[in-house]
N, C-alpha and C positions, 0 to 999 in steps of 0.2 A: 504493500499499500503505499503511495506516494502522498504526502500531506504537505501542502504549503500554509502554514497555520495563519499568517497575517495576523489579525487581532481577534481570531475565534479561538476557542478553548478545544483542545482534544488532539494532541500530537502522539499520545501514547506513552509519554514520558511521565506525566504527573501520575502519582499513585492511585487516583480513581480511575483514570482512563486504563491504565495498565491493569488493575483488577477487573474491569468490565471486559477487556478482551480476554484475559485469562479465563474468566468465568465463562464467556461466549463459547470457548473450545468445547465446554461440556454440554452445549445445547445442541439439538438437532434442529438445524435451520432449513433442511432440505424441502422444498416446496412450501414453506411457511409464509404467512404474511405478518410482517414485522413493522412495528412503529419505533421509530427513534425519537423520543421526546426531549427537545433541547439538543439539537444534533450538533451545535458548534461547527467544527470543521467537516463533519460529515463522516469521520472515521469509523464510527460504529455502524452506521448505515452502509458504508461501502464493505465493511468486513461482513456483515449479515448478507450482502448481495453475493460475495465472494464465497460464501459459505452455501450458496444455492437456495436463498430465499427467493420465494415466487416473486414477492412484491415487497418493496420497503417504502413506507411513508416516512418522512423526516420533517421535523418542523423545528423552528427556532424564531424566538421573538426579537432577535436583533438582526436588524439589516446587514451590518458587516458579516455576521456569521452565515446568514443566508447566501450572501454572494460568494463568501469563501467556500461554502459547502458546495455551491453550483460549479465553482472552478474545480475542486477536488474530485468531483464525480466525472467531470470531463477528463482530467488528467488520468484517472484510474479507469477510465473507458466503462463505466458503470451505466447501465440503461435502465433498469428496473427500479431505481430509486426515484420517487415523487417528492419534490421539494416544497414546502410550504413556509411562507413567512407569516407569522403571528402566533397566537397561543393554542392551546389544545383544541379550541372551538373550530379551529381550521380543519380539523381532522373529522371528517363524517363517517368514516368506516367504524364500526363496533364489532368487527370480527377478526381481531388479531390473535394470532398464536403466540407471539413473543412481543413484549414491550421492553425497550431499553430505555433508561432514564439516569443520566448522569448529570444531575443538576445541583441541587442543594437541598438540605432538609426541609426547609420551609415550603419550597415549590413542591416537593415530592409529597409531604404531608398534605397540602390543601388539595393535591390532585389525585389521592388515592382513590376516593369514590369513583372519580371520572375515569381513571385508569382501569378499575375494577369492571366498570360498564362496557369498556371497549375491548375486554380480553374475553377470548373463548373459554369456555369451561375447561379446565386441564391445562389452560394456557400459563406461560411463564412471564413474570416480571422481574427483571433485573435491575437493581437500582443502586447508585453510589453518589457521592458527593456527600457523605454522610461522616461526622467525625465520631471516633470512638466513643465519646462522652455522651452521645445522642443515641446510642444503640437501644437502651431500653425503651426510650420514648417512641422510636421507630418501629420496634417489635410490637409494642402495645398498640400503636395506631394502625399498623398494617392487619394485625389480627382484628381490630375492631371493624376494619374495612371489608373483612370476609377473607383475606388472603391466609394461606398456609405457608409458614416459614420453613424453607428447606435447607438454606445453608448460608454461612457468612464467612467472607474473606476478610482479612486484615492485612493492611501495608501501611508502615509508619503510623500517622494519627488518624487514618481513614478505614472505613469499611465499606464492603460491597455485599449485598444481601440478594439472595434468590428466593422468589416467593412463587407460589402457584395458586390459580383461582380453582 
């Protein structure tokens, strides 16, 4: 994967992106519909596509990230990623098999009910951008939203969590 990061987040070097990429290796993307929520550079969307996802929707609220992701999709010759500028309301589909969200605790927590509604039964939610100290809060909120916690990765001060609907 070639990433020209410019001002967007997600080169694979930060602990959260590194853990997301690592955790994605254990998820079957073959023929799946994927949402990259807060796509930044598009690195996770690109990886999902390269791991044979059928379709990937990627959204970010920041125009520079949107433009950067568009450029990185072209550089990596990825054609099945549909990029959206805006918040989660830009995503009309409610039948995702995998949702990737490497954002921050507050955005993830406030979006859990919406993410749950967009995920198919048995679908996977992979989240990061969460500090170790927020683990108990995120576990509680995730369970309250209806998710089942499957695993947690740790790197430096950060965690990455895999959930299932």
